[in-house]
N, C-alpha and C positions, 0 to 999 in steps of 0.2 A: 469594763471599758478598756483596760489595758490588753485584755485578751483579744478584744475586737480589733484594736489597732495592730496588734501583732499579727492577727490573721490576715488583715488587709495588706500588710507589708509583704507577707510571704506568698500571697495569692499569685501575683504575677510570676514569681519564681517557680511556683508549682506548675503553672500553665506552660511556662517555657520548658520545664523538665518533661512534661507529658508530650509536648510537641516534638522535642528532640528525640524522645524514645520512639514516638510514632515514625519520625523520619528515619531513624536508624533501622527500624524493622523493614520499612519500604526499600531502603537502599540494600539491605541484606537480601530481600526478595529479588531485587533487580540483578544483583550479582549471581544469584542462583539461576535466574533465567538466562543470563549470559553464559553461565556454565553449561546449561542445557543446550544452548546453540552450539557451543564448542563440541560437546559430546556427540550430538547428532551430526555435526559436520565431519568429525573424524570417522564416524560410522559410515557416512555416505561416501567418503573417499576410499575406505578400505574394502567395502562390500560391493558386490556386483557380479556380473557374469565372469569376470576375471578378478578373483580375490587377491588382495595385496596385503602382505604382512605390515603391521604397524611400523616395523623398523625400516621398511622400504619407503614409507611416507617420510620418515625423518631423513633418510638418505637422500630423498628427492630434493629436500630443501638445502642440503649440503653439497649437492652435485655428485653424490656417490651411488645413486640408485642405478639399477640396470636399465638398458635402453627401453624395454617394453614397459616396465613400471613407470619410468620417467615420462613417457609419452601419455600413458593412461592418466597419470596423476595431473600433470601440468597442462595438458591439452584437452582433456575430456572431463574428468571429474571435478577438479578444483575450480575451473571456470563455472561449472554448473552450480556448485555449492555457493560460490561467491555471488553469482547472479541471483540465486534464490534469496539469499540474505539481503542483498541490496534492493531487489525488487519488492520483497515483502516489507522491508523498512519504509521504502518510498510510498507504496500504495497505502499502508496504514496511516502514515502522516498525512497523505492527501485526503483520506477519508475522515480523519480526525479534524482536519482544518475545515472541510466542508460542513461537517456536523456542527462544529463550534460556531462558524460564521452564520449558518442558516438556522441554528438552534433547532435542528431537526435530526432525530436519531436515525432516520432512513437515508441520510445523505452519504453518498459515496461516488467514486468515478463511474461505477456501473449503473447506478440508479439515475444519474444525471445525463446519461447518454454519451459520456466522454469515451468510454471503451468502445461502444458501438460505432461512434464516429470514426475512431481509429480503424476499426474493422472495415468500414465502408471505404475509407481512403486506401487501405491496403488492397482490397478487392478491386478497386478501380485501377490501381497501378498494375496489378498482376494481369488483368484482362486486356487493358487498353494501352499500356505503356511498357510492357515487358516485365520480366521477372527479376531484374537486377535488385540486389539487396538494398542499394542506396535509394533507388526510386520507391521501392515498397515502404521503406522506413520513413522517407520524407512525406509520402502521401498519407501514411498512417498518422504521422504527427500533425499534418495539416488538418486532417479530418477531426482529430480530437480537439484541436484548438478552435475549429469552426463551431463544434458543438458547445464548447465552453463560452465562446463569444455570444452565441444565440441565447444561452441561459443568462449570462450577465446582462445583456441588453434587455431581455424580458423583465428581469428582476429590477433593473435600474430605471427603465423608462416607465414601466407600468406599475412600479411599486408593489410587486406581488408579495404575498405573504410567504414565509418559508415553506408552508404546505403546498402552495401553488407552484413554487419553484420546483419542488420535487415532482409534482404532477406534470409540469412542463418538461422536465427531464425524462419522465417515463414516456410521454408522447414523442419526444425527440428520439428516444431509443427505438420506439416502434417504427418511426420513419426511417431511421438508418438501417434497421434490420430488414425492412421491406425493400429498401433500395439495394442492399447487399444481396438479397435473394434474387432480385431482378437481374443484377449483374451476373450472378451464378447461372441463371437461366440462359444468358447470352454467351457464356464461356464454353470453351472446348472441354473435353474430358480431362486433359492434362491441367488446364487452367483451373477447372473446378476442383480438382484434387488439391492443388496448391492453395487455393483460397480456403478450403475447408481445413486443411492442415494448419494454416496460419492462424485461423480463428480459434483453434483449440487452446493455444497458449502453451508454451514449452520453454523452460529455462535452459535447455540444452543447446539452443540455437545461438546463444550469445557468446561472442568472442571477447578477448581481453580488451580490445579497443572500445567496444560498445559498453563493457562493464565500467571502464574508466570514465566514459562520458556520463553514464547513468549515475555513477557514484558521485561525480561532481555536482549534479543537479540535486541529488538526495542530501548531500552535505549542506548545500546552500539552503535548502528547504528546512533542514533541521535547525540550522543556525537562525534562520528567519523566525521560525516559530518560537524558539527559546527566547529570542529578544522581545517577542510580543506576548509572552506568556501572561504577564499581568494585564495587558489590554484584553486578551481573550477571557481571562477570569472576570474582568469587569463587564464584558459583553454578555457573559453567561447570566448576569443579574438583570439584564434588560437593556435595551438601547438607551432609554432615558437616563438610567443610572450611569451607564458608561459615558454618555455625553456630559453628564454632570461632573464626572471625574476627569474630563478633558480628553477623552478618547475620540479620535476622528473615525467614527463607525463606518461611514461610507467608504472612505479611503482604504481602511484596513480590509473591509469586505471585498472590495474589487481586487486589491493587490493580493489578498490571500487566496481568492478564487483562481486568479491567474497563476499563482505559484503552485497551487494544488493541481491545476490542469497541466502545467508544464511537466511536473513530476510524473503524473499518471500517463500523460501522452508519451513521454519518453520511454517509460516502462512498457507500455502497450505497443509502441512502435518497434521496440527491439525484441520483445518476448511474446507478443500476441495478447489475446484477451484472457486475463486472469481475474475472474470475478470474485467478489465478496470478501476478499482479504481486507479491503479498505472499509468494509462494513463491520466485519466481525471483530477485528483486533481492537479498535477503540472502545467497543462495548465491554470486551473482556478486561481491558485496562481500567475502565471506570468501576467495574465490580471489585477490582483489587485496591485501587488507590483513591477513588472518588473523582471529583471534578476539578481539582487543582492542576492546572496545566503545567506547572513546574514539575510535577511527577507524572502527569498523564501523557505528556509528549514522549519522554524516553520509554515509558512502559508500553505505550502503543507501538512504538517503533520496534522494540525488542520482541514483543509478542507477534507482531506481523512477520518479522523475519523468521521467528521460530515456527510459526504456522506454515509458511510457504516452504521452508526447508524440509519440515517434517512431511508435508504433503507430497513433495517431489520424491523424497526418499521412500515413502510408502508406495508411491506409484512404481518405482523401480523394483521394490521387493515383490509387489503383487504380480507384475508381468515378467520380471527377470531381465528383459532386454532393454528396459527403460522406455518402451514405446507408449506407455500410458501417459497422455499429456496431463500436466499438473492442473491446467484449467478445469479439467473434468472433475478432479477430486475436490478442488475448492468450491466448485458449483454444488456438488453433493453436500458439502459441509455448510455452505452459505445459504442454500435455499430454506432449510428448516429455521435458521436464525432469522432470515428475512420475514418469514411467516409469523414467527414468534413476536417480533417487534411490531408487526402490523396489528396482531391481536392485542398485544399489551397496550399499544397506542390508543386503540379504540376504547379499551376499558378505562 
């Protein structure tokens, strides 16, 4: 009897110790992933058609680098590296939010038609309204938000299931792709080349101003999701359970979808269509830390940033001139993952 009482008294403390040890391991893994991002970023800055010694990179931050190295680092490579990190971070958070809100592992900006809507908007701007960067970006953003609005209206008014929402997104994607092809048919050779180049997706086209705007949206999205991490955990147990715990499921679903669309639309408008990062990164994070959004959110963001930065660096290494768009590489990586999830879902 005394032994049983002693065991029950120490059991909560043992559980707490196990949880803290588990949390410590995950935080250590997160630090390692951040270190990997730093190492890949340094490699991406120093390597290229014009190799730069590591000391010149340090000098560039102190204002002591030579003119050529300073231009290459601050105007070409560093913006590309930061854009890849911020865009990968934002797309992965957007994909995680969509998957959590719809409770569907196939949810992402590319499967809901958001990226395709942005591509249609950009093609419309290039062919009919000129090739100014501001107009192309604005039309791409509007196209992405229109796609999101259609999905939200369908899911809200018709009370579609999460599977039906994904199917609606696939149908919407097909519609936007067809419309984009029609616009390409009506375009001149120069306009057609610009439309095709834009749809490839390339982090090298982003300047510091656009990086700043995109970073602001990604920061707000990260803060929003961390504040709602417990609500997302409750929703993962089912809508009825979440409502029983006081979670306003409908409000969070609409606001979360709008937030995810804003981030993905901003990234797509500035960098073009970069597919599958929002699909792959959350699943990789779940394999590492489980479904607790307190850990899942930062891990998804870091893994997405690492994936996109590594893919862009790989593209520069394979081609040498940096002409291989990162969207091509992410599509090659994401297509097998998408098929795997489909097969696993049916099983």
